N, C-alpha and C positions, 0 to 999 in steps of 0.2 A: 408376612406369611404366618399362618398359624399351624401348629402341628397338633399333637396329641393332647390328650388330656384327661384329665379327669381328676378323680378324687384320689388322695394318697394318704398312706399311713406310714410315717417315717420313724424309725427307731435308731437313735444314734447311741453308741455305747463305746466305752473305753474299758476293756476288760480282757482277761485271759480266759475266764469262764463266766458264763451268764447264768444266774440263778433263776428260779421261777419268776415269771412276769405277772404274778398275782396282784402286783401293785399298780398295774396299768389302768388308766381311766378309759371311759368310753365317751364318745361325742356323736350326737346325731341331731337332725338328719345330715346327710352328706351332700345333698343338693337342695337348695332353698331358692324359692322364687318370691320376689317382693313386687308389690304394685307401687307406682310412684307416689300414690296418695291413698287415703282411706284406711280401713281396718287392716288390709293386707300389706300395708307398708311397714307393719311390725310383725315379726315372726318370733316364735319361741323355740330355742334350741335347748338340748338337754345334755348335761355332763353328769357322769356317774362314776363313783369310785367303788368298785366291787371288792377291793382289797381290804387289808387290815391295817394299813398305814395312812396317815394324813398325806394328802397330795395337793400341792399348790399348782393352780392352773391359770393361765392367762389367755384371753381371747382377743384377737386383733383382726382388723379388716384391711384388705389390700385391694387396690384397683388392679385389674388384670388386663394385660395386653401381650402382644407378641412382637419380637424384633424381626429384622430382615432374614435371620437364619431360621425362623420358625420356633425360636425358644421363648418360653413364657417369661414375661417380665412382671414383677409385682412392685407396686408403689404404695407405701403406707397412705391411708386415706382417712379423712374425718367425715366421710359421707354417711357413716352410720353412728348411731348412739348405742353403745353396748353396755348393758347393766346386768350383773357386775362384770367389769373388765378383768378383774382378778378375784380368785376365790380359793380358799383352802378347804378342800373336800375332806370331811371326816370319813372314817371307815364306814363303808356301806351306804354313804350318803349320795343322794341324787338331787341335783339343783337345776332349776330353770334359768336360762339366760335370755333376756329380752333384747332383741336386736331390731332397731328402728332405722329405716332409711330417712336421711335428712338432707340428701343431695338434691340435684336439679337435673332435669332432662329437657333439652330444648328442641332436639331434632327428631323426636319420636323413635329414636334408636335405643334398643336394649343396652344396658351397661352390665359388664361382667366383673365379678369380684371373686376374691378368695376370703373365706372366714377361717382363720387359723387358730386352733386351740393347742396350746403348748404346755406341757408339764414343765414347770420351772426346775432348774437343776437341783438335784438332791444327791448327797453322797450316801452310798450304801456300803455296808461292810458285812462280809460273811460272818454268821454267828460263830462264836467261839474261836475266831481267828486271832492270830497274833497281831496286836495293833502295830507292831513294828514292820510287818510285812505289807508293803503297799500293793503287791500284785493282786490282792483280792479286793482292793478298793475300787468301787464302780461308780461312775457318774452317768446317769441316763437322762435322755431327753426324748420324751414321746410326743409326737406332734401329729394332729389330724389336720388335713387341708381340705376344706369343703368348698364346693362351687356355689356361688350366689349370683343371681341374676335379678336385675330390676327391669321389669318388662312393661313398657307402656301398652295401653290398649291398642289392639290392631297390629302390633309388631310381629312380623312373620319372617322366616328365612326365605331366601331365594338363591338356591345353589345352582351354579352353571359350570360347565367345563370351559375353562379359559384357554387351555393349550394342551397339546399332546406332542411329545418329542421322542424320537427313537434314541434309546440309550444302549441297545444291544441287539443281537440277532433276534432274540425273542423277549425283548424288554422295552417298555416305554415309560416315560415319566408323564403322568397326567396331573395337570394343575387345575384345581377347583377354586372357584371364587364364590363368596357369599355376598350377593348384591342386595340382600334383604336387610331387615332391621332386627333380626333375632338370631341367636346361635342355632346350629344344627349339627348333630352327630351324624356322620355319613354312613348310617346303616342303610343298605340298599337292597332292592329287589333284583335289579339288573344293571350291569355295567357292560356296555357294548363298545368295543373299539374297532375302528375300521381303517383300512389303508385303501384310499379311494372308495370304491363301492364294495370291497371285499371285507368281510368280518374276520378279524384275526384274533379276537377274544370275545367271548360271550359269558360273562361271569355272574354268579349269584352270591358270591362271597369273596372277600379279600381282606385279610387282617390289616394290611397297611392303610387301606382306604377307610375301613370301618373303625380304626382307632382315632380318626381325625374328628375333633370337635371344632367346627368352623364358626368362629365368632363373627358377628355382624361386621361386614366391611373387610374381612380378612380373606387371604388366599392361602392355599396349602397344596403341596405337591407330594404325590405318592408314586413310587416305582411299582409297576405292575407287569407280571409275566404274561405273555400272550401264548396262545395255543398253536399259532402259526408264525412263520418267519415274518419279520417286519421289513418291508422293502426300504431300501436306503433313500430312494428318490421319489417317494410318493406321498401325497398329502395324507396326514393322519387326523382322525377325528374321534370323538367319543361322546356317548350319551349316557346319562345315569338316571335311573328311576329309584327314588328314595322311598324307604318305608315310611308310612304315615304314623309315626310314633311320637309320644311325648318324650323329650329328652332334656 
């Protein structure tokens, strides 16, 4: 099962007080698509240091999948050649990072990855502080997690409703499956839920559903509130009309 996803920016700190984050680096783009071969199998990412301190940064690639609980699982991969993998950014410096796909696709199905740019640990100390006082010593790790997809020609998503179950008087759990060969974020025009022939929900938006990024071959379940009572002993069904957007 697959659940949410997306791009994330993580800041881990150990501190009693956090000073200005002018030292933070930038990483872009946060969604990257590669072709399995040809010129588009190499993409250029940009890391930038807008601050006044040197920043060591490391870039890594991870294969991306989901476990039975819908949690994202990342596995270190050598499917990409990254240059440079590590760099020390000088103050105000901007650097290009070349990322080239070197893996293999045999089934025509899109492969999903994470490209993770991490600031390597650096100790900071508040200016003019007493060196004996450890309470102002800070260690930061800033990390960007970008989505990367290797998309074979003709790979398309195919999202279907697999199951609908009653979970409350006015709640149902809707399970979606992606039987296609590319991911799809479930932004929809209309989601209609029926009990028998009666419509019990006719929705144009729902955060739980629209937060799902359904990878090729995955399933995901979202709990949805209905506008009418859900019968306990009646067949439930649902249809979804997705927005035709690039994601």
